[in-house]
C-alpha positions in Angstrom: 196.5 33.8 58.7 198.9 36.5 57.7 198.6 39.4 60.1 201.0 42.3 60.2 201.5 44.5 63.2 201.5 48.1 61.9 203.2 51.1 63.5 200.2 53.0 64.6 197.3 50.7 65.4 196.5 47.0 64.9 195.6 47.2 61.2 195.4 43.7 59.9 196.6 42.8 56.5 194.5 39.7 56.6 191.5 39.2 58.7 189.0 36.4 59.2 185.5 36.1 57.8 182.8 33.5 57.5 181.2 31.8 54.5 182.0 28.2 54.2 179.9 25.3 52.9 178.9 22.1 54.6 181.8 19.6 54.9 181.3 16.0 54.1 179.8 14.4 57.2 182.3 12.6 59.3 185.3 13.8 57.3 187.1 15.7 60.0 190.1 16.5 57.9 188.0 17.8 55.0 185.9 19.9 57.5 189.0 21.6 58.9 190.5 22.2 55.5 187.2 23.8 54.4 187.1 26.0 57.5 190.7 27.1 57.1 190.2 27.7 53.4 187.2 29.8 54.1 188.9 31.8 56.8 191.7 32.7 54.5 189.5 33.2 51.4 187.5 35.9 53.2 190.6 37.6 54.7 189.6 41.3 54.4 186.4 41.1 56.5 185.5 40.8 60.1 183.3 38.1 61.7 179.8 38.9 62.5 178.4 37.6 65.8 176.3 34.8 64.3 179.2 33.6 62.1 181.5 33.6 65.1 179.1 31.4 67.0 178.6 29.1 64.0 182.4 28.6 63.6 182.9 27.8 67.2 180.1 25.3 67.2 181.6 23.5 64.2 185.1 23.4 65.8 183.5 22.3 69.1 182.0 19.4 67.3 185.3 18.4 65.7 187.1 18.7 69.1 184.5 16.4 70.7 185.5 13.5 68.6 186.6 10.7 71.0 189.5 9.4 68.8 190.6 12.6 67.2 194.1 12.4 65.7 196.6 14.6 67.5 197.5 16.5 64.4 193.9 17.2 63.6 193.2 18.3 67.1 196.2 20.7 67.0 194.8 22.1 63.8 191.3 22.5 65.2 192.6 24.2 68.3 194.7 26.6 66.1 191.6 27.4 63.9 189.5 28.1 67.0 192.2 30.4 68.3 192.1 32.3 65.1 188.4 32.8 65.4 188.7 33.8 69.1 191.5 36.2 68.3 189.5 38.0 65.6 186.7 38.5 68.1 189.1 39.8 70.7 188.8 36.8 73.0 192.5 36.9 73.9 192.3 34.5 76.9 190.5 31.9 74.8 192.8 32.3 71.8 195.9 32.1 74.1 194.6 28.9 75.8 193.8 27.2 72.5 197.0 28.2 70.8 199.0 26.9 73.7 197.2 23.5 73.6 197.7 23.4 69.8 201.5 24.0 70.1 201.8 21.3 72.8 200.5 18.8 70.2 202.4 20.4 67.2 205.3 22.5 68.6 206.8 23.4 65.2 203.7 24.6 63.5 205.0 27.9 62.1 201.5 29.5 61.7 200.5 28.7 65.3 203.8 30.0 66.6 203.4 33.2 64.6 199.8 33.6 65.9 200.9 33.2 69.5 203.6 35.8 68.8 200.9 38.2 67.7 198.8 37.4 70.8 201.8 37.9 73.1 202.5 41.2 71.4 199.0 42.6 71.8 198.8 41.5 75.4 202.1 43.3 76.4 204.5 40.3 76.4 207.1 41.4 73.8 209.9 39.0 75.0 207.6 36.0 74.6 206.4 37.4 71.3 209.9 37.7 70.1 210.7 34.1 71.1 207.6 32.9 69.2 208.3 34.7 66.0 212.0 33.6 66.2 210.9 30.0 66.8 208.6 30.2 63.8 211.4 31.5 61.6 213.8 28.8 62.9 211.1 26.2 62.1 211.0 27.3 58.5 208.6 30.2 58.3 209.8 32.3 55.4 206.8 34.6 54.9 207.1 38.4 54.9 204.4 38.9 57.5 206.4 36.9 60.1 209.5 39.1 59.6 207.3 42.2 59.7 205.7 41.1 63.0 209.1 40.3 64.6 210.5 43.6 63.3 207.6 45.4 65.0 208.4 43.7 68.3 212.1 44.6 67.9 211.0 48.2 67.3 208.9 48.3 70.4 211.8 47.0 72.4 214.1 49.7 71.1 216.2 47.3 69.0 216.2 49.4 65.9 218.9 47.6 63.9 217.3 44.2 64.4 213.9 45.7 63.4 215.4 47.2 60.3 216.9 43.9 59.2 213.6 42.2 59.6 211.7 44.8 57.7 214.3 44.6 54.9 213.8 40.9 54.8 210.0 41.2 54.7 210.3 43.6 51.8 212.7 41.3 50.0 210.3 38.3 50.4 207.1 40.1 49.6 205.4 39.6 46.3 202.3 41.6 47.4 202.3 45.4 47.2 200.2 45.6 50.3 202.6 43.6 52.4 205.5 45.7 51.0 203.7 48.9 51.8 203.0 47.9 55.4 206.7 46.8 55.8 207.9 50.1 54.4 205.6 52.1 56.6 207.1 50.3 59.7 210.6 50.6 58.3 210.2 54.4 57.9 209.6 54.6 61.7 212.8 52.7 62.4 214.9 54.6 59.9 213.7 57.9 61.5 214.7 56.6 64.9 218.1 55.8 63.5 218.2 59.4 62.1 218.4 58.1 58.5 215.9 60.8 57.5 216.3 60.7 53.7 215.7 56.9 53.7 212.7 57.3 56.0 211.2 60.0 53.8 211.7 57.8 50.8 209.7 55.0 52.5 207.0 57.6 53.6 206.7 58.8 50.0 206.2 55.2 48.7 203.5 54.5 51.3 201.7 57.8 50.6 201.2 56.8 46.9 199.4 53.6 47.9 195.6 53.2 48.7 196.2 52.4 52.4 193.9 53.0 55.5 193.6 56.7 56.3 194.8 56.1 59.8 198.1 54.7 58.6 198.5 57.5 56.0 198.0 60.1 58.8 200.7 58.6 60.8 203.0 58.5 57.8 202.4 62.3 57.1 203.3 62.9 60.8 206.4 60.7 60.5 207.6 62.5 57.3 206.9 65.8 59.0 209.1 64.8 61.9 211.9 63.8 59.6 211.7 67.1 57.7 211.7 69.0 61.0 215.0 67.3 62.1 216.5 68.2 58.7 215.6 71.9 59.5 213.1 71.9 56.6 210.5 73.6 58.7 208.2 74.8 56.0 208.0 71.4 54.4 207.5 69.9 57.8 204.6 72.1 58.6 202.9 71.1 55.3 203.2 67.3 56.2 202.1 67.8 59.8 199.1 69.9 58.7 197.9 67.0 56.4 198.1 64.7 59.4 196.3 67.2 61.6 193.5 67.9 59.1 192.6 64.3 58.3 193.4 62.3 61.5 190.6 61.1 63.8 193.3 59.9 66.3 193.4 62.5 69.1 196.8 61.4 70.3 198.4 61.5 66.9 196.8 64.9 66.2 198.0 66.4 69.5 201.6 65.3 68.9 201.5 66.6 65.3 200.2 69.9 66.5 202.9 70.2 69.1 205.6 69.5 66.6 204.1 71.9 64.1 204.2 74.5 66.8 207.9 73.8 67.3 208.4 74.2 63.5 206.6 77.6 63.6 208.9 78.6 66.4 211.9 77.8 64.3 210.6 80.0 61.6 210.1 82.8 64.1 206.3 82.7 63.8 205.7 83.1 67.5 202.0 83.6 67.4 201.3 80.5 65.4 203.8 78.6 67.6 202.0 79.6 70.8 198.6 78.8 69.2 199.7 75.3 68.4 201.3 74.8 71.8 198.0 75.7 73.5 196.0 73.5 71.0 198.3 70.5 71.6 197.8 70.8 75.4 194.0 71.2 74.9 194.1 68.0 72.8 195.8 66.2 75.7 199.3 66.1 74.4 201.6 64.1 76.7 205.2 63.5 75.5 206.9 60.1 76.0 210.1 62.1 76.1 211.0 65.4 77.8 209.3 68.2 75.8 211.6 69.1 72.9 210.7 72.8 72.9 209.3 75.4 75.2 208.0 78.3 73.2 208.5 81.1 75.8 210.4 84.4 76.0 212.0 84.6 79.4 211.6 88.1 80.9 213.5 89.2 84.1 210.2 88.7 85.9 209.8 85.1 84.7 213.5 84.3 85.4 213.0 85.5 89.0 210.0 83.2 89.4 212.0 80.2 88.2 214.7 80.6 90.9 212.7 79.0 93.9 211.5 76.2 91.6 215.1 75.3 90.7 216.1 75.4 94.4 213.2 73.0 95.2 214.2 70.6 92.4 217.9 70.6 93.5 216.8 69.9 97.1 215.1 66.7 96.0 217.9 65.7 93.6 219.7 63.3 96.1 216.5 61.2 96.4 216.1 61.2 92.6 219.7 60.0 92.2 219.1 57.2 94.7 216.1 56.1 92.8 217.9 56.1 89.5 220.9 54.1 90.9 218.5 51.6 92.4 216.8 51.2 89.0 213.7 52.8 87.7 210.7 50.6 86.7 210.8 49.1 83.2 209.8 51.6 80.6 210.6 54.6 82.8 213.5 57.1 82.4 215.0 60.1 84.0 215.9 63.4 82.4 217.6 66.4 83.9 217.3 70.0 82.8 220.4 72.1 82.4 221.6 75.1 80.4 223.9 74.9 77.3 225.8 77.8 75.7 226.7 78.4 72.1 227.3 81.1 69.5 223.6 81.8 69.6 223.4 82.3 73.3 222.1 80.1 76.1 219.3 77.5 75.9 217.7 75.3 78.6 217.6 71.7 77.5 216.7 68.2 78.6 219.3 65.5 79.0 218.1 61.9 79.1 220.2 60.2 81.9 222.2 57.1 80.9 224.7 57.0 83.8 225.3 58.7 87.1 228.7 58.4 88.7 229.6 60.5 91.7 228.6 64.1 90.8 228.7 63.5 87.0 225.6 62.7 85.0 226.1 61.3 81.5 223.3 61.3 79.0 221.9 62.2 75.6 220.5 65.6 74.5 216.8 65.2 74.1 216.1 68.5 72.4 216.4 69.7 68.9 218.2 72.9 69.8 219.1 76.2 68.1 222.7 76.0 69.3 224.9 75.2 66.3 227.5 73.4 68.4 225.0 70.8 69.7 222.5 68.5 68.0 219.8 66.1 69.1 221.2 62.9 70.6 224.6 64.4 71.4 226.3 62.7 74.4 226.7 65.2 77.3 228.2 65.3 80.8 226.4 67.4 83.4 227.6 68.1 86.9 225.1 67.9 89.6 225.4 71.6 90.4 224.4 72.4 86.8 221.1 70.6 87.2 218.1 73.0 87.1 215.3 70.4 87.3 214.5 66.8 86.8 211.8 64.7 85.2 210.9 61.1 85.6 208.6 59.7 82.8 206.9 56.3 83.1 206.0 54.0 80.3 202.5 55.6 79.9 204.1 59.0 79.5 203.1 60.3 83.0 205.5 62.8 84.3 206.9 63.3 87.8 208.9 66.4 88.7 209.4 68.8 85.8 208.7 71.8 88.1 210.0 74.3 85.6 208.0 72.8 82.7 204.7 72.7 84.6 205.2 76.3 85.8 205.9 77.5 82.3 202.7 75.8 81.1 200.7 77.8 83.7 202.7 81.0 82.8 201.8 80.6 79.1 198.1 80.1 80.0 198.1 83.3 81.9 199.9 85.2 79.1 197.5 84.1 76.4 
């Protein structure tokens, strides 16, 4: 079963479906071969309830054989795990695949399948170990490298992910496999700020007849790359395509938010504000500190921010202690400060990497107007330069961010 983890949702390259004939009575090996052949032959469909039950009954009969050979039992358990997986019975699939691997520990397909189960049940380290074991045991299929690359990407190991996607593309003799791998590679290339290469992969994917959900995500990814290349008009065009066609509320909300930032760069304040409000209405929650705040700071507004900054600074020692102790896995801390450049001053977010004494070291998490800074720049911030702080957990839920929350309310009132 060749299943590839995509970048946006679990879109399967190969699925499972019914339609197999009666096997010769008593011929267990032939029965299993026929079931496996049928599952792989009908790889683009999903099981219906009655087919699911029929397959389970056949496999139950095989597994009830008193003197069943260990290799055949391992295969039957693996096939049953495939059926259970396709019907979202993850506990059942996991139990059967574990038993299968106890009997046949170097079965590359079973290892790959368990890697997929571990990925989808939030166990990336175990998934990585399974995919690596499959490759070490001789798996040389593009889908195994694509799946491991997807796990590396989820873990933030972009260079390792890129190497696996490159390998998957090299091995692939199927354009669908290549397209999925290039779609995932575009995501990683963008993270590595190799925007031209990422756009080339996006353009390749967009010429293929792929699921609309994936194409929407690719339009958004390309729009993001163009944004960070300061090609704001082209970025808006791509983001609009994602917004108009996508049925994914989360994707649409983030695309609208980024389009608003692009409009802001072009000086189209009314459109920028409209998109900011629409993104919030759609439930936009950023997994990083917000890259832009489309707001003109009047003397009145600045005066209202002063007590909020004082409150944030008062709680900073407790935040520092939490950071030094170690935040929960997947969470991060960002501080808000002000940078200066030829264009003036700009309030920015700095993602904290290190905190020693009164010095905070981190990365600029905004795409800024200031020509002497760029997104991802390494910065040092003194504690007395901190205006606010934000802790974001792995679900994107924010704690702190007093200035940002107040500005949201201020903009609501101004509209």
